N, C-alpha and C positions, 0 to 999 in steps of 0.2 A: 179542297178538291177531293172528291171521293177516290178511294183506292182503285176502283175499277176503271175510272176515266184515266187516272194516272198510268195504270198498266197499259191501257190501250194506246195512250199517247207515246209512252216509252217504246212499246213494241213497234209502233209505226215509224218512230225515229230510227230505231235499230234496223228494221227491214229496209227502209229507204236508204240508209247509209251503206248497208251491205250491198244493196243493189247498185248504188252509184259507184262504189269502189270496184265491184265486179265488172260493171260495164266499162269502166275506165281500163281495167286490167285486160279485158278481152277485146278492146277496140283495135282496129287496124286491119291488116290483111287476114282474112279468115283462113285458118289452117284446118285441114280435114279432121285431125285428131281432137281439136278443141272447138270446132265450129258449133257443136250442139251446146257447149257450155254458155255461150253468149245468149242463147235463147232462154235460159233459166232466169236471168236477171231482169228481163223485161216484165214478166208477170209479177216477180218479186217486188219490183218497183211500184207496180200498180196496186198490189195488195198493201204495201206500206203507205202509199199516198192515200188510199181509201181508209186505212185505219186512222191516219192523221185527221182526215176530214170528218170521219165519224166521231172521233174524240172531241174535236172542236165543236161540232154541232150539239153533241150530248152535253158538253159543258155549257154552251150558250143557252140551251133550253133550260137546264137546271138553274143557271144564273138569273135568267129573266123571270122564271117562276118564283124564285126566292125574293126578287126585288118587288114583284107584284103582290107579295103576301101582305095582308093587312096588319099582321102582328107587329 
């Protein structure tokens, strides 16, 4: 697996994990002083999930091209 795909995959895993932990920590009754904090983790989760999907598709395309190679 190329280093770029591995980095994208690891970054997606880390962002998604941080977002899930953050959403779990800020769940419950919203408090005025930390209410804005819970809204940070939702886009962070989306970016992390998008990175995971992009890494998976990138790897899949490279894998299928390599398998179709006549060499």
